[in-house]
N, C-alpha and C positions, 0 to 999 in steps of 0.2 A: 255017856256024856252028850251033852247038848251040842248042836252044830256051832253054836256062838262060842263055846268053850274050845272046841277043836280049832276053829278059825283063829281065836286069840292065841292059842298055843303055837300054832304053825307060823302066825305072824311074828311072834316073839322069838322063836327058834331061828327064823330068817333074819330077823333084825339084829339079834346078838350073835349070829354065828361067827362074824368077824372076831369078836373077842373070845368066844368059846373055843374056837378051832385055831386061833392064832398061834404061831410058834413064838416063844420068848424073844423079845426084841430088846435091843439096846437103846431104845428111845428114852427121852428125858420124861420127867413127870409132867412138865409143861405141856408136851406133846399129848400125852394121854389125857390131861385135863381138857385141852382144847378139843380132842376127838369126842370125848365124853360129852361135853357141852354141845357140841355139834349134834351127837345123837340125841340128846335130851330135846334140843331144839326141833329136830325133825319129827320126834315123836309127838311134841306139842302141836306142832303145825298140822300133822296128819290127823291127830285126834280132834283138833278144833274144826277141821273142814269136815270130817265125818260127823261130828255133832251138828253142824250147820245143815248138812245134806239130810240127815235122819230127822232132824227137827223140822225142816221144810217139808218133808214127806208127811210127817205126823200132822202138821198145819193143813197140808192139802186133803188129808184124809179124815180130818176131825168132823166133817159134815156139820159145821157150824156150832159145835159144842164149845162155849165160851171158856170152859175150864181147860180143854185140850188146847185150844188156841193160846191162851195165856201161858200155859206151861211150855209150848213150843216157842213162843216168842221169848220167854225168859231164857230158855236154853240157847237160843240164837244169839241173844245179847250177851250171855255169859261166854259163849265161844269166841264172840268178836272181841270181848274184853280180854280173854286170854291171849288171843293173837296180838292185841295191842301191848300187853305186858311182855310178851316175847320180843316183840320189835323194840320195845323200849330197852329191855334188858340188853339186847344185842347193841343198841346204840350207845348205852351207858359203858358196857364192857369196851367198845371200840375207843371211846373217848378216854376212859381211864388207862387202857393198855396202850395207847398211842405214845410213841417214843419220839 
């Protein structure tokens, strides 16, 4: 197995261990949905930050190759757009769920 696959596997096991090893609870479905949404939001934020960092490294090591620079810029813009979508979804959920 490649090192990247092992890292992703360990990351996922640590991330989902709360749900995999948890005892059955008497919580409501609303609580479960809130926790799951929070988990997805965390995954999206971590993924976007990793994409920005890795794309920045690719940009710095591109040695002036315009194709690599354009690809790195595109990934950075896409990651920032993803962060904005997550933030807007959180704002919309807070407005809709406000009582």
